[in-house]
C-alpha positions in Angstrom: -63.1 182.0 105.3 -65.2 180.3 107.8 -64.0 180.8 111.2 -62.4 177.7 112.9 -64.5 177.2 116.3 -62.1 174.7 118.7 -64.8 173.3 120.8 -62.2 173.2 124.0 -64.8 173.1 126.9 -66.1 169.8 125.3 -63.0 168.1 124.8 -61.2 168.9 128.0 -62.4 166.2 130.3 -62.9 163.7 127.6 -59.5 164.1 127.2 -58.6 163.6 130.4 -60.6 160.4 130.7 -59.5 159.2 127.6 -55.9 159.5 128.7 -56.5 157.6 131.8 -57.8 154.6 129.5 -55.1 155.0 127.2 -57.3 155.9 124.5 -56.2 158.2 121.3 -57.7 161.8 121.8 -58.5 164.4 119.5 -56.0 167.0 119.0 -58.6 169.3 117.9 -62.6 169.2 117.6 -64.7 171.5 115.4 -68.0 172.8 114.6 -68.5 172.5 111.0 -72.2 172.8 110.5 -75.5 173.7 112.3 -78.6 171.8 111.0 -81.9 172.5 112.4 -82.0 169.8 114.7 -78.5 169.3 115.9 -75.1 170.9 115.4 -72.4 168.8 113.5 -68.7 168.2 114.8 -65.4 166.5 113.6 -62.4 165.6 115.5 -58.9 165.7 114.0 -56.3 163.6 115.1 -52.7 164.5 114.0 -50.2 162.2 112.9 -48.0 160.7 115.9 -44.8 162.5 116.9 -42.1 160.7 115.3 -44.3 159.3 112.8 -43.4 159.4 108.8 -45.7 161.8 107.4 -44.3 161.4 103.7 -44.0 158.3 101.7 -41.3 158.5 98.8 -41.1 162.2 99.4 -45.1 162.9 98.8 -47.4 163.9 101.5 -49.8 161.3 102.8 -53.2 162.1 102.7 -55.6 163.1 105.6 -58.2 160.0 106.1 -61.7 161.3 106.8 -64.0 158.7 108.5 -67.9 158.2 108.4 -68.8 155.5 111.5 -71.2 152.9 111.0 -74.7 152.3 112.5 -77.4 151.7 110.0 -78.2 155.4 110.0 -79.7 154.7 113.3 -77.0 154.9 115.8 -73.1 155.5 115.9 -70.8 158.3 117.0 -67.7 160.0 115.4 -65.6 159.1 118.6 -67.1 155.6 119.2 -64.2 153.6 121.2 -64.4 150.3 118.7 -62.5 152.8 116.0 -59.8 154.1 118.7 -57.3 151.7 117.7 -57.4 151.8 114.1 -57.2 155.7 114.3 -54.2 155.2 116.5 -52.3 153.0 113.6 -53.2 155.4 111.2 -51.8 158.0 113.2 -48.5 156.2 114.0 -48.2 155.7 110.3 -48.2 159.2 109.9 -51.7 159.8 108.5 -53.9 162.6 110.0 -57.7 161.4 110.6 -60.8 163.3 110.4 -63.7 161.6 112.2 -67.0 163.2 111.3 -70.8 163.6 112.9 -73.4 163.1 110.3 -77.2 163.2 111.0 -79.1 159.8 111.4 -82.1 159.8 109.2 -83.0 156.3 110.0 -83.4 156.7 113.5 -86.5 155.2 115.1 -87.2 153.1 111.9 -88.0 149.4 112.4 -88.0 148.2 109.0 -85.7 149.1 106.1 -86.2 147.6 102.4 -87.2 148.3 98.9 -90.5 149.3 100.1 -88.7 152.0 102.4 -86.7 153.2 99.7 -87.6 156.9 99.9 -86.9 156.6 103.6 -83.4 155.2 102.7 -82.7 157.7 100.0 -83.3 160.6 102.4 -81.1 159.3 105.0 -78.2 158.3 102.6 -78.3 161.9 101.1 -78.5 163.7 104.4 -75.1 162.1 105.5 -73.9 162.7 101.9 -74.8 166.3 102.5 -73.3 166.3 105.9 -70.1 164.6 104.4 -70.0 167.7 101.5 -70.5 170.2 104.2 -67.6 168.9 106.5 -65.2 168.8 103.3 -66.1 172.8 102.5 -65.2 173.2 105.9 -61.7 171.3 105.8 -61.3 173.0 102.2 -61.8 176.2 103.9 -59.7 175.7 106.6 -57.0 173.7 104.9 -54.1 175.3 106.2 -55.0 175.5 109.9 -56.0 171.8 109.8 -52.7 170.7 108.2 -54.5 169.1 105.2 -53.9 169.7 101.6 -56.9 170.6 99.5 -56.3 167.8 97.0 -55.2 165.2 99.3 -58.3 163.9 101.1 -59.4 160.2 101.2 -62.8 159.5 102.5 -63.5 155.9 104.2 -66.6 154.2 105.8 -67.8 151.6 107.7 -71.6 150.1 106.9 -73.7 153.2 106.7 -70.5 155.4 106.7 -69.3 153.3 103.8 -72.4 153.6 102.0 -72.1 157.4 102.2 -68.6 157.6 101.0 -69.3 155.5 98.0 -72.9 157.6 97.2 -70.8 160.7 97.7 -68.4 159.9 95.0 -70.9 158.7 92.7 -72.9 162.1 93.1 -69.6 163.8 92.2 -68.5 161.5 89.1 -72.1 162.5 87.9 -72.2 166.1 88.8 -75.4 166.0 90.5 -76.9 168.7 92.3 -75.9 167.3 95.6 -72.2 167.8 94.6 -72.8 171.3 93.4 -71.8 172.6 96.7 -68.1 171.5 96.3 -65.6 173.7 94.6 -65.6 173.3 90.7 -63.5 170.3 89.6 -63.1 169.1 93.3 -62.5 165.5 93.9 -61.3 163.4 96.7 -57.8 161.3 96.3 -59.4 158.2 97.2 -62.3 156.3 98.5 -62.0 153.2 101.2 -65.5 151.3 101.6 -65.8 148.9 104.3 -69.1 147.1 103.2 -70.7 149.7 101.3 -73.2 150.3 98.4 -74.8 152.8 96.2 -78.3 153.9 95.7 -79.2 154.1 92.3 -83.0 155.2 91.0 -81.5 155.0 87.1 -80.8 151.5 86.7 -77.1 150.0 86.6 -74.7 152.4 88.2 -72.9 154.5 85.6 -70.4 157.3 86.3 -70.1 160.3 83.8 -66.5 160.9 84.7 -64.3 158.3 86.2 -64.4 158.2 89.7 -61.2 158.3 92.1 -59.0 155.3 93.2 -61.4 153.1 95.2 -61.0 150.3 97.8 -64.1 147.9 98.6 -63.9 145.5 101.1 -67.4 143.2 101.6 -68.4 140.1 102.7 -69.9 137.6 100.1 -72.4 136.7 102.8 -73.5 139.8 103.7 -77.3 140.1 104.6 -77.3 143.9 105.9 -75.6 145.8 103.2 -76.1 143.5 100.2 -73.1 142.0 98.5 -74.4 141.9 95.1 -77.8 143.8 94.7 -81.5 144.4 95.4 -82.8 145.7 92.5 -86.6 146.5 91.0 -86.9 148.0 87.6 -84.5 151.0 87.7 -84.5 151.2 91.5 -81.5 149.1 92.9 -79.2 149.4 95.8 -75.8 147.8 94.5 -73.0 146.4 96.8 -69.3 145.8 96.2 -69.9 142.4 94.2 -71.6 144.5 91.8 -70.2 147.4 91.6 -66.8 146.0 90.9 -68.3 144.6 87.7 -68.7 148.3 86.6 -65.5 149.3 87.7 -64.1 146.2 85.7 -65.7 146.9 82.6 -64.6 150.4 82.3 -60.9 150.2 83.6 -61.5 152.3 86.4 -58.9 152.3 89.4 -59.7 149.8 92.0 -59.0 147.4 94.9 -61.6 145.0 95.3 -61.5 142.2 98.4 -64.2 139.7 98.3 -64.3 138.0 101.9 -65.5 134.4 101.2 -68.3 133.4 103.5 -68.1 136.5 105.6 -71.0 138.6 106.5 -71.5 142.3 107.7 -68.4 142.0 110.0 -66.2 142.8 107.4 -67.4 146.5 108.1 -65.5 146.4 111.0 -62.2 144.8 109.8 -60.1 147.9 109.6 -57.6 146.6 112.0 -57.2 143.2 110.5 -57.1 144.6 107.1 -54.7 147.1 107.8 -52.0 145.8 105.3 -54.4 146.2 102.5 -55.4 149.7 103.5 -51.8 150.9 103.4 -50.8 149.2 100.1 -53.9 151.1 98.7 -52.8 154.3 99.9 -49.1 154.1 99.5 -49.5 153.1 95.6 -52.8 153.9 94.3 -53.1 157.0 96.4 -49.7 158.6 97.2 -47.7 157.0 94.4 -50.4 157.5 91.7 -50.5 154.1 90.2 -53.1 152.6 88.6 -53.3 149.5 90.5 -56.2 147.0 89.6 -56.6 144.4 92.3 -59.2 141.9 92.8 -58.9 138.8 95.5 -61.0 136.5 97.0 -60.0 136.2 100.5 -60.4 133.5 103.1 -58.6 134.4 106.2 -59.1 133.3 109.7 -57.5 136.1 111.3 -60.3 138.4 109.7 -62.3 139.8 112.6 -65.8 138.1 112.9 -68.1 139.9 115.2 -71.2 139.3 117.0 -73.1 142.6 115.8 -76.4 142.6 113.9 -76.0 140.6 110.6 -79.2 141.2 108.5 -81.4 144.2 108.4 -84.3 142.4 110.3 -81.9 141.9 113.1 -80.6 145.6 113.3 -84.0 147.5 112.6 -86.3 145.3 114.7 -83.7 146.1 118.2 
């Protein structure tokens, strides 16, 4: 079993400062991998005291989160996610927010012509997610998680990473070979994600785990539909859902009409949709296929980059 390393010195000052600001602070910070270029950590936020940790007599899953930032920026403890983490923990969920390497850092253009660079960045993030998963599985008891009850989630680049990770598992690729035989996540939650395929349309050899996708129909940063040239394609939620429909996979798909990439940061305002998916599709194990087109003025609209040109030319 791998040794858990609690980085007390790193979190002591941050915990004190965050407490003064009323922010949720991690209950533990752990080194899960050492790469040539950096060390990778994960933060664990335990369910809040007094929160209900079960639903219908079943344990609620741990929620692993991968931050957004176009593979050029972002941190596991960005304050913009803090209130969402609090919402989850106050509802009895354990949150695990992870580092991953930023494979496009320094890049000023990303498109089909740069597909090899994008492919490498995505799979670096997937590799790090799988390393974090192995660490969690090896230390499940100490971390308070169940090995078969882990949901992965992500925003933007993080959403691409979790969707790609499940694609690698379902297709039994070499990337997924580091995971225990037969392992899969309990579910996926993607906020503006996509999958990169070099083999044409996205296909799954085995059925993917229950998946919730949220995507803006006018997203110009992570395509809502697809960018495809011959067998090379980058497929967003609007295209992926057609594959899920065709084969009867377990999914909830929410098309946000006339929204752009801001849906990547809509975790706070779509929380009811998340709870419904977690409680019914994941915890109760119901195969509940939902597809909805949403126009909701209460869903957050942000002011961040809305296209690849805006993001990578900064």
